[in-house]
N, C-alpha and C positions, 0 to 999 in steps of 0.2 A: 289120247290123253289117259285113258283107263290102261292101256298097255304100257305107257311110259310109267306110270305110277306102279304098276306090278313090276316093271323092270327095276325100279328104284328099290322096292321093298326086298327084291329077291338078292340084289348085289349088297345091300346094307348087312355087314357082319354082326350087327347087334340090333336089338329091338328098335323097329321104325319110329316108335313114339318119341325117341329122343331126338330124331330129325324134326318131328312135329314141334317139339318143345323149342328147338333152335330156330326153327323158321318163324313160328309165331313170335319168339322173342325178338328176332330181328325186324319183324314187322312192326312191333310195338317201339322199338328204337327209332325207326323211320318215322313212325306216326309222331314221334316226340317233336317233330318240326312244328306241329301245331300246339304245342305245350306253351303255358303261360311263361315258363322260364326261358324258353327260346324266344318269345316276342319280346321280352323284357331287354335283350340286347339290341333290338331294333329301335326301342322307343327314342332314344337320344338322337340318333341320325335321322330318323324320320320326322321327329318334331322339329329339329333344326332346319332341315329342307322345306318342309311343307308347311311349317308354321302352325301345326296342329298342337293342341294341348296334350299333355301326357295322360290326363283323364279320358279324353277322347279315344286315344289309342288303347289304352287299357280296358275300355268299356266293351270293346268287340269280344274278347274271350269271356268276359263275365256274362254278357247277354247269351251267347253261344251256350255256355256251360249250363244256365238256367234252362234253356231250351231242351238241351240234351237230357237233362234229368227227367223231364216229361216225356221224351221220346225214347227213352230207354226200354221200356216195355215192348214198344213196337219194334225195336231192333232185335230183341229176344225173340220175338215171334218170326221175324224174317229169317234168323238164324236157323230155328227149328224148321222152317219150311224150305229154304234154299240152301242150307248148309254153310259151314264156316268158311270153306274155300271160297265160295261165292262172294260173301260178305267181306271177308278181308281182302280179296283182289279188287272188287269194284270199289270198295271204300277207299283203298289206297290210290288207285287210278284217279278217282275224282279228287282226292285230296292233293295229288301231284298237279293236276290241272289248275285247281284253285290257286295254289301256291305259285305256279308259274305265271298265271294272269296278273299277280300282284307287281310283276315287272312291267306290265304294259298298261294297265288300267288302275290308276291309284287316285280315287277321290274318297272322301269319308264314307260315302254310301257304298262304293264298290269295295272298300276295305272291310267294312262290316259284313257285306255279303260273302265276299271270297274267303276272308280269314275265318268268319264265322261258320261257313261250311266246313273248312278244315277242322276247326276246333270241335264242331259238334260231331263229326266223324270219329276223331280221336277220342273223345269222352264216352260215346255210346258204342256204335257198332264194332269198332276196331278193337277196343278194350274187351268188350263183352265176348266177342267171337274168339280172341286170343286165349282168354281165360276158358272158355267152353270147349274148345278143340282139345286142350291140354288135358281137361278133366275127363274127357271121353276116351282118351288114350292110356290113362293111368288110374288104377284103383288102389292097389297095395302101396304104391309110391306116390300117391297123388299129393300128399302133403310136401314131400320132397320137391316133386316137380313143379308144383305151384310156388314154392319158396324160391326156387330157380327162376321161375318166370318173372317173379316180383323183383328179383336180383338184377335181371336183364333189363327190365323196365327202368329200375332205378339208374343203371348205368347209362341207358338212354337219355334220361332226364339230365344228366350231368354232361354227357358227351355232346349231345346235338347243340346245346347253347354255345360251347366252346367251338364247334365247327362252324356254327352261324357267325359268330364273331370273327373267325378266320376268314370266311367269305366275305364279310363286311369290309374288313380291313383290306383284302385283296381286290375286290372288284366292285365294292360299293353295296349299299343296301338293297338297291333295286334288282341288280343281278344276283344278289345273294338269295332272294325269294325264288328266283328262277332255278338257280342250282340246287336250293333246298328241295323244290318240287321234282326236278330230275332224280335227286338222291332218294326220295321217297319211291319212285318207280322202280329204281335199279335195286335198291336193298330190301324194299318192302313188297311192292305189287308183284314183280316178276318171280321172286322165290315162293310167295304164297300161292301163286297160280301153278308153279311147277311142282312144289314139295308137299303142300298141305292137302292131307285126305281127312275128310270130315270125320268119318268113323272107321275104327278097325274093322268093324263087322261088314264094311263094304267089299272087304277081300278075305272074309272069313278068319280074321286074326282075332284071338282073344284079348281083351285089353289088359295090358300090363302082365303077360304071362310069366310064370316062374322060369320056364325054359325059353331063353331068348336067343337061341341059336337059329340058324336058317332051316333047321328041320320043322319049325313051327309053320313054315310057309309052304309045305309040300302040297297041301291040299287047297291051296289058294285057287279060287276060281279063275281060269284063264280065258274061257270062250268070250268071244265078241270083242268089240271095241266101241268106244264112245267117242262122240264129236266133243269139240270144245264146249259147245253150249251144254250138252248132255253132262258132261264132267263138272261143270260150274254148278249146275242145278242139282246135282245129286246130294242127298241129305248126308 
């Protein structure tokens, strides 16, 4: 994985931080599958079929959000210890699993557990790591980069509910959860695993350099290779 990251950096004709920004932005778009706005399009069909009250359904993200607030410092500690790649990839993988299981196991308790896990991951580790990795790659243009990141997240907040409604109209709300989970894997977990590099210093790159041509990469460390486990665990 180390050699693959090095290859990507060298073939990118511009500063690799923009790839980081795009990858983390797409990851947050995928994570919007667990946003409250996305759940809102499921409320009516789930309530009608299962006989649940709307209050019961909306309670899941509320409780998960409160828990996420208390766990946010812990997620920051994990990001510092394990790195943004690890946190983003694992969180999106688990989120996808949770959403997929909503197609097969749907009781009030299971819904609170499964959607609660997805919601908690969205609010704390995914959003935190997405913001952190962008800040690590940009210094002079950090404000611009963070602004673009917020814009991408806002697009996801509007796009994923529309996509979810399309899935509900096409395959029903149960399979819609399944396809949302698969979507999280495809556009979130996989790109994070492949393209995210936690720190530019890992490859001897200065954050947000003035010269963004490939000449800046001539002195990149090329010796050795990492396993998948080592790459995920690198800070």
